[in-house]
N, C-alpha and C positions, 0 to 999 in steps of 0.2 A: 614500295607499298605505302599508301596514304595512311596517316594516323586516323584512329576512329573519329567519327563526327561528334564526339562527346567530350566535354571538358569537365574538370572536377576540382574540388577543394580538399582532397584527401590529405595531401602533405600539410597544407595550412592548418587544418583542424587537428590533425595528429600532433603537430608540434605545439599548437596552443594548449593541448591537453597533456603535454609532457610525456608523450608516448614515443617509443622507438618503433621503427618499422617491424622489428621482431615482436614487440608487444602487440601491435595491431594484428599482425599475421596470426599470432597465437589465439587472440580473441575471435578472429574471423574463421580460423581453420584453414588457412592457405599458407603457402610458402612465402618467405620474406621477399623472394624474387618477384612474386606476383604483386606485392604491394609496391615494390620499386617500379615495375612496369605500368601499373595503374597510375601512380603518381606522375610518371613521365608522359602519360597519355599514349603509351605504345600498346596498351592492352585494355580492352573493354570488358569489365567483369560481367558475369551472368547476373540475372536479376536477383537470384538468391544471394550471391556474394555482395552485390550492391546494397541489398537490404541489411545484410549482416554488418557491413561497413558503417552504414548509417546508424544502426543500433549501437555499435561499439563506440562511435563518435558522438552519440547522443544528439543527432541532428536529423531532420527529415531528409529522406533520400533526394527530394527535389532541390534541396539546398546544397546537396553534395555533388550531384551530377546534373548537367544540362546540355542541351544541343548546342553545338558550335554554330555560330552565325556564318553563313556562306559569304565568301568574298564576291564582290560584284565585279 
């Protein structure tokens, strides 16, 4: 199975803000395993979850997630 065509800065911004995966999961209302999968690029969150992540990390959603560039 190919990884989602989206990259993110969730781990980077979470650690910059001194948050654990559990902290972020609690703020967003998801399981810690979901945060792990999102950070590793194995799971693409719903729009609602992406917006909640952006709010919890105090960053615009477009700075948190972006389309992966296709290899040529």
